[in-house]
C-alpha positions in Angstrom: 16.0 -21.5 -8.5 18.2 -19.9 -11.0 19.9 -16.8 -9.9 19.1 -13.9 -12.0 21.4 -12.2 -14.1 21.2 -8.9 -12.5 22.3 -6.7 -15.5 19.4 -8.0 -17.4 16.8 -8.1 -14.5 13.3 -6.4 -15.3 11.7 -5.1 -11.9 8.0 -5.4 -12.0 7.5 -5.7 -8.3 7.0 -1.8 -7.3 3.8 -2.8 -5.0 6.2 -4.8 -3.0 8.8 -2.1 -2.5 10.0 0.8 -4.8 13.8 1.8 -5.1 14.6 4.9 -3.1 14.8 8.0 -5.3 18.1 9.5 -5.9 16.5 13.0 -4.1 15.7 10.8 -0.8 19.2 9.5 -0.8 20.5 13.0 -1.0 18.4 14.3 1.4 19.2 11.8 4.0 22.9 11.8 3.6 23.8 15.1 5.6 21.8 13.8 8.6 23.7 10.5 8.5 27.1 12.2 8.2 27.0 15.9 10.0 23.3 16.7 11.5 23.1 14.0 13.7 21.8 15.8 16.7 18.7 14.7 18.6 15.6 17.0 17.4 14.8 17.8 20.9 17.9 19.0 22.0 18.3 22.8 22.2 21.7 23.0 20.8 22.8 23.6 17.2 23.0 20.0 16.0 19.5 19.6 17.8 17.9 22.4 16.0 19.1 21.7 12.6 17.9 18.1 12.9 14.5 19.7 14.4 14.3 22.0 11.0 14.9 18.5 8.8 11.9 17.0 10.6 9.8 20.0 10.1 10.5 20.5 6.6 9.8 16.8 6.1 6.7 17.1 7.7 5.8 19.9 5.3 6.7 18.0 2.4 4.3 15.1 3.3 1.4 17.4 4.2 2.0 18.9 0.7 1.6 16.0 -1.1 -1.4 15.0 0.8 -3.1 18.5 1.2 -3.2 18.9 4.5 -1.6 21.0 7.6 1.8 19.8 8.9 0.7 19.5 12.3 -1.6 16.9 10.9 1.2 14.4 10.1 2.7 11.9 12.5 5.9 10.3 11.4 5.8 6.4 12.1 8.0 3.5 11.5 5.7 2.6 8.2 2.2 1.7 7.3 1.8 -1.1 9.6 2.5 1.3 12.5 0.3 3.8 11.1 -2.7 1.5 10.9 -2.1 -0.4 14.3 -2.0 3.4 15.9 -5.6 4.0 14.6 -7.3 0.8 14.9 -6.0 0.3 18.6 -6.0 3.9 19.4 -9.7 4.1 18.6 -10.7 1.6 21.1 -10.8 2.1 24.9 -9.3 -1.4 25.8 -11.1 -1.1 29.3 -14.4 -1.5 27.5 -13.8 -3.4 24.4 -17.4 -4.6 24.2 -18.7 -1.1 23.5 -16.8 -0.8 20.4 -17.4 -1.8 16.7 -15.1 -1.7 14.0 -15.8 -2.0 9.9 -13.3 -3.0 7.5 -13.0 -5.3 4.6 -11.9 -8.7 3.6 -9.4 -7.6 1.0 -7.5 -5.4 3.5 -3.8 -5.8 4.0 -2.7 -8.1 7.1 -1.8 -4.9 8.8 -5.5 -4.1 9.0 -7.0 -7.4 9.3 -4.4 -9.0 12.0 -4.8 -5.7 14.5 -8.6 -6.0 13.9 -8.6 -9.9 14.7 -6.6 -9.1 17.6 -9.2 -6.4 18.9 -12.0 -8.9 18.5 -10.3 -11.6 20.3 -10.3 -8.7 23.4 -14.2 -8.3 22.5 -14.3 -5.6 19.9 -17.1 -6.4 17.7 -15.6 -6.3 14.0 -17.2 -6.3 10.8 -15.2 -7.6 7.8 -17.4 -6.7 4.6 -17.3 -8.9 1.5 -16.3 -7.5 -2.1 -17.8 -8.3 -5.3 -15.8 -10.0 -8.1 -13.9 -7.3 -8.9 -12.8 -6.7 -5.7 -14.6 -3.6 -4.9 -16.6 -2.7 -1.4 -19.9 -1.8 -1.9 -21.1 1.5 -0.1 -24.3 0.3 0.8 -22.8 -2.6 2.7 -21.0 -0.1 4.9 -24.2 1.4 5.3 -26.0 -1.6 6.6 -23.3 -2.7 8.7 -23.0 0.7 10.8 -24.4 -0.1 14.6 -25.0 2.5 17.4 -21.4 1.6 18.7 -19.5 1.7 15.6 -16.3 3.7 16.3 -14.5 3.4 13.1 -14.7 2.6 9.3 -11.1 1.4 7.9 -11.2 0.7 4.0 -8.2 0.7 1.9 -7.7 3.4 -0.7 -6.3 0.9 -3.3 -5.7 -2.8 -3.2 -1.8 -4.1 -3.3 -2.9 -7.1 -5.4 -5.4 -6.1 -7.9 -5.0 -2.3 -7.9 -8.7 -1.8 -7.3 -9.4 1.9 -6.1 -12.3 1.7 -3.6 -15.2 4.4 -3.6 -13.6 6.1 -0.4 -15.3 9.6 -1.1 -18.8 7.5 -1.2 -18.1 5.7 2.0 -16.8 9.0 3.4 -20.4 10.6 3.0 -22.1 7.7 4.8 -19.4 7.9 7.6 -19.9 11.6 8.0 -23.7 11.1 8.3 -23.2 8.9 11.0 -20.6 10.7 12.7 -18.1 7.7 12.4 -14.4 8.5 11.7 -12.8 6.9 8.7 -9.5 5.7 8.0 -8.0 4.5 4.9 -4.8 2.6 4.2 -3.3 4.5 1.3 0.2 2.8 1.3 -0.4 1.7 -2.4 -1.9 4.6 -3.6 0.1 7.7 -2.4 2.8 8.6 -5.1 1.0 6.6 -7.8 -2.1 8.7 -8.0 -3.4 12.2 -6.7 -4.3 11.5 -3.0 -6.2 14.6 -1.3 -7.4 14.3 2.5 -9.7 16.7 1.8 -11.2 15.5 -1.4 -11.5 12.1 0.1 -12.8 13.6 3.3 -11.0 10.7 5.6 -10.0 11.6 9.0 -7.2 9.2 9.0 -4.6 8.1 6.5 -1.7 5.9 6.3 1.2 6.2 4.3 4.4 3.8 3.8 7.4 5.3 2.8 9.1 2.6 0.8 5.9 2.3 -1.5 6.8 5.7 -2.8 10.5 5.6 -3.3 11.3 6.7 0.0 13.5 4.6 2.7 12.0 1.5 4.3 11.2 1.6 8.1 9.4 5.1 7.9 5.9 6.2 7.3 3.1 8.7 8.1 0.1 8.9 9.7 -2.5 11.8 8.6 -5.0 12.8 11.6 -7.4 15.4 10.8 -7.4 18.2 12.9 -10.1 17.7 16.2 -9.5 13.8 16.1 -8.0 12.0 18.8 -6.5 8.5 19.7 -4.8 6.9 22.6 -1.2 6.6 21.7 0.1 3.0 20.5 3.5 3.8 22.3 3.8 5.9 25.5 7.0 7.8 26.5 8.1 11.4 26.0 6.1 13.9 24.2 7.5 13.6 20.4 4.8 14.1 17.6 3.0 16.5 19.6 2.3 13.9 22.3 0.8 11.3 19.7 3.8 9.1 19.2 6.8 8.7 21.5 10.4 8.0 20.6 13.1 10.0 19.4 12.3 11.4 16.0 14.1 9.2 13.0 15.6 12.5 11.6 17.2 10.6 8.7 14.2 8.4 7.5 11.9 11.0 7.9 13.9 13.4 5.8 14.1 10.6 3.0 10.4 10.4 3.3 9.7 14.0 2.8 12.1 14.0 -0.1 10.2 11.4 -1.8 6.8 13.1 -1.4 8.4 16.1 -2.8 9.5 14.5 -5.9 6.0 12.6 -6.0 4.1 15.7 -6.0 5.9 17.0 -8.6 5.8 14.1 -10.9 2.8 11.8 -9.9 0.5 13.3 -12.9 3.1 12.4 -15.7 4.2 9.1 -14.0 0.7 8.3 -13.7 0.2 8.8 -17.6 3.7 7.0 -18.5 3.1 4.0 -16.1 -0.4 3.5 -17.4 0.5 3.3 -20.9 3.5 0.7 -20.2 0.9 -1.5 -17.8 -1.7 -1.4 -20.8 1.1 -2.5 -23.2 1.9 -5.3 -21.1 -1.9 -6.5 -20.6 -2.2 -6.2 -24.1 0.9 -8.3 -25.2 0.0 -10.9 -22.6 -3.5 -11.4 -23.5 -2.4 -11.6 -27.3 0.2 -14.1 -26.6 -1.4 -16.4 -23.8 -4.9 -18.3 -24.4 -7.4 -18.4 -21.7 -5.7 -15.6 -19.7 -7.7 -13.9 -16.8 -7.8 -10.6 -15.4 -7.9 -10.3 -11.6 -9.7 -7.2 -10.7 -11.2 -4.5 -12.6 -10.3 -3.0 -16.0 -10.6 0.3 -14.8 -10.8 2.1 -11.5 -7.3 0.6 -10.5 -3.8 1.9 -9.9 -2.1 2.8 -13.3 0.6 0.5 -12.4 -0.8 -2.6 -11.5 -1.7 -5.8 -13.6 -2.9 -8.8 -12.0 -3.3 -11.7 -14.4 -4.2 -15.7 -14.0 -2.7 -18.8 -16.1 -5.6 -21.4 -15.1 -4.4 -24.7 -14.4 -0.6 -23.4 -13.8 1.4 -22.2 -10.7 2.3 -18.6 -10.7 5.3 -19.3 -8.6 6.6 -21.8 -10.8 5.9 -19.8 -13.9 8.0 -16.9 -12.1 10.9 -19.4 -11.3 11.4 -20.0 -14.8 12.2 -16.6 -15.6 14.2 -15.3 -12.5 15.2 -12.0 -14.6 11.5 -11.0 -14.5 11.1 -9.7 -10.8 7.3 -10.0 -10.3 5.1 -11.5 -7.5 2.1 -14.0 -7.1 0.4 -12.0 -4.8 1.1 -9.6 -1.9 4.8 -9.3 -0.9 4.2 -10.0 2.8 2.9 -13.6 2.3 4.5 -14.9 -1.0 6.2 -18.0 0.7 2.6 -19.2 1.5 1.4 -21.6 -1.2 -2.3 -20.9 -0.7 -4.8 -18.8 -2.3 -4.4 -15.0 -2.0 -6.8 -13.8 0.5 -7.6 -11.2 -1.7 -8.6 -13.3 -4.6 -10.4 -15.7 -2.4 -12.6 -12.9 -1.2 -13.4 -11.9 -4.8 -14.6 -15.5 -5.4 -11.5 -16.6 -7.8 -11.4 -20.2 -7.8 -8.2 -22.3 -6.6 -7.6 -23.3 -10.2 -7.2 -19.7 -11.6 -6.1 -18.0 -8.4 -2.9 -20.3 -7.9 -2.0 -19.2 -11.3 -1.9 -15.3 -10.6 1.1 -13.0 -11.4 1.2 -9.7 -10.1 3.2 -7.1 -12.3 3.3 -3.7 -10.7 5.4 -1.1 -12.6 7.4 1.9 -11.7 8.9 5.3 -12.8 12.2 3.5 -14.3 10.5 1.0 -16.6 10.8 1.3 -20.1 9.0 0.1 -23.0 11.8 -1.9 -24.2 11.6 -3.8 -20.7 8.0 -4.2 -21.0 8.3 -5.9 -24.4 11.1 -8.1 -23.4 9.1 -9.2 -20.0 5.9 -10.1 -21.8 8.1 -12.1 -24.6 9.7 -13.9 -21.7 6.5 -14.5 -19.5 4.7 -15.8 -22.6 7.6 -18.1 -23.5 7.6 -19.6 -20.1 4.1 -20.5 -20.0 4.0 -22.1 -23.5 6.9 -24.1 -22.2 5.1 -25.0 -19.1 1.8 -25.9 -21.2 3.9 -28.0 -23.7 5.6 -30.0 -20.7 2.1 -30.4 -18.9 0.6 -31.7 -22.5 3.4 -34.3 -22.8 3.1 -35.5 -19.0 -0.7 -36.2 -19.6 
């Protein structure tokens, strides 16, 4: 694979990770250089660190529309998800618990669910339709007397499909079942309010919203309980043991503060660019397929397929265009994405999938250049294939 020319590179993989916002870098720096105390210490440096964590907690809470004491800092979305799925189950009696999730969840949900299934927990994995949506009626029909949790993601990382969480929440409340949503891909890209969604638990990943990697948050509605994933001292109100990561928490807080101020304008600007990219690609490539919904998707996400070609080979021929062939966590697998598979996408179509996920810094000039490069590479590959046949 040719090395990209970084000065000309166009980054279109923001669902994989986003660059750290300058405000987050600035916020973290004092806690890396001067305010290095343990937040649990009573001396001056400890109290400065404690105030930094408290302020960060308030900033995360402000973005989600909840109270600061409903926010738990974690190491990322994966830990937040594991805390909920494993914490809701009494592992002394796993057979008494039932969980409901969907076939398009991130592995940070599906793998913990499968782990619990091996221990004896009953797990229902719901199918999705051809656009990648979970049907609330299927959720309702899957409920059993022992159902302890419903976990459905807010927005899919591959197609951007935004799930009907509000409808599912009504069903969950009618049956007195707690609802969790993995909102890692949604927070910072669209407005997310825990009260509007009516969820009991919500997972956040810092690096998806221009914060640092290695930090996340879990929203736990007041009055809900979980068995801690890790046991130790009493940090995070006894819900997550371990010395608080002041530096990364402060970075996440700053990223949330920025997101709260600009999410509406970002959504408008990025949707325009995403739609432009989509229009240009469909005008320039015959038989292109849109994977996922036209509407009801994240404003930054475009997943298309070139039937008969390999998405990885398309991107390897244009290394200056940094995009993805699927979810970043399993790009190296030469298999059909589990999300596209669940949607019923054929192997011939799905293996030609390209996911473009835009961000704040992308410009119209970049989008036009990216579209030209992708179209040119597809035409070259099709011509080569035609000559070989």
